C-alpha positions in Angstrom: -76.6 12.8 -7.3 -79.2 10.5 -5.9 -79.5 12.6 -2.8 -80.7 15.5 -5.0 -83.4 13.3 -6.5 -84.6 12.2 -3.1 -84.9 15.7 -1.8 -87.1 17.0 -4.7 -86.1 20.6 -3.8 -87.6 20.3 -0.2 -85.8 21.8 2.7 -84.4 19.5 5.5 -87.2 20.7 7.8 -89.9 19.7 5.3 -88.3 16.3 4.8 -88.1 15.7 8.5 -91.7 16.5 8.9 -92.6 14.2 6.1 -90.6 11.4 7.7 -92.2 12.1 11.0 -95.7 12.1 9.6 -94.9 8.8 7.8 -93.5 7.3 11.0 -96.6 8.3 13.0 -99.0 6.8 10.4 -96.9 3.6 10.2 -96.7 3.4 14.0 -100.5 3.7 14.3 -101.0 0.9 11.7 -98.4 -1.4 13.3 -99.8 -0.8 16.8 -103.2 -1.6 15.5 -101.9 -4.9 14.0 -100.2 -5.8 17.2 -103.4 -5.1 19.2 -105.9 -6.9 17.0 -103.7 -9.7 15.5 -101.2 -10.7 18.2 -100.3 -13.9 16.4 -98.2 -11.8 13.9 -96.4 -9.9 16.7 -93.5 -12.3 17.2 -92.5 -12.9 13.5 -92.6 -9.1 12.8 -90.7 -8.2 16.0 -88.0 -10.8 15.3 -87.5 -9.6 11.8 -87.3 -6.0 13.0 -84.9 -7.0 15.8 -82.7 -8.8 13.1 -82.6 -5.7 11.1 -81.7 -3.4 13.9 -79.1 -5.9 15.3 -77.6 -6.4 11.8 -77.3 -2.7 11.3 -75.4 -2.3 14.6 -72.9 -5.0 13.5 -72.5 -4.1 9.9 -72.7 -0.3 10.1 -71.2 0.7 13.4 -70.5 4.2 12.1 -73.8 5.9 11.7 -74.3 8.6 9.1 -75.9 12.0 9.6 -79.1 11.5 7.5 -82.6 12.6 8.7 -83.8 9.0 9.0 -80.8 8.2 11.1 -81.6 11.1 13.4 -85.3 10.0 13.6 -84.2 6.5 14.3 -82.2 7.6 17.3 -85.2 9.6 18.6 -87.3 6.5 18.2 -84.7 4.4 20.0 -84.8 6.7 23.0 -88.6 6.6 23.1 -88.6 2.8 22.6 -86.2 2.4 25.5 -88.4 4.5 27.7 -91.4 2.2 26.8 -89.2 -0.8 27.6 -88.4 0.6 31.1 -92.0 1.4 31.7 -93.1 -2.1 30.6 -90.6 -3.7 33.0 -91.9 -1.5 35.8 -95.6 -1.7 35.3 -96.0 -5.0 33.3 -98.8 -3.4 31.2 -99.4 -4.7 27.7 -99.6 -1.2 26.2 -95.9 -0.5 27.0 -94.8 -3.8 25.4 -96.8 -3.1 22.3 -95.4 0.5 22.1 -91.9 -0.9 22.6 -92.3 -3.5 19.8 -93.9 -0.8 17.5 -90.9 1.4 18.1 -88.6 -1.4 17.2 -90.4 -2.0 13.9 -90.3 1.7 13.1 -86.5 1.7 13.8 -86.1 -1.2 11.4 -88.1 0.7 8.7 -86.0 3.9 9.3 -82.8 1.8 9.0 -84.1 0.2 5.8 -84.8 3.8 4.4 -81.3 4.9 5.5 -79.4 2.0 4.0 -81.4 2.0 0.7 -79.1 4.7 -0.6 -76.1 2.5 0.3 -77.5 -0.4 -1.6 -78.3 1.7 -4.7 -74.7 3.0 -5.0 
């Protein structure tokens, strides 16, 4: 019954909007860190990559939660940023791609938190 505690009586649409708002705020903060403190870019990105890669290996069957759905949407947008970066070689696309990777890792962490609590 942990899923009932997490929802707090909100509809799925309201929870999705809250997750999306949180992702936008976190994305702006991470992008700002990557822009103004580029020295931390590689350790944070490597950690995020390890989380995403580990999730693909350990949990190949994805569940149907809202954070999993938002993670897939973020993955598509991150892939688009990666293609644009390879095409144009502009730093903005690489920072957006790495920010998307970090957001995917955060969403995976939120998604797997329920599995760890059980």
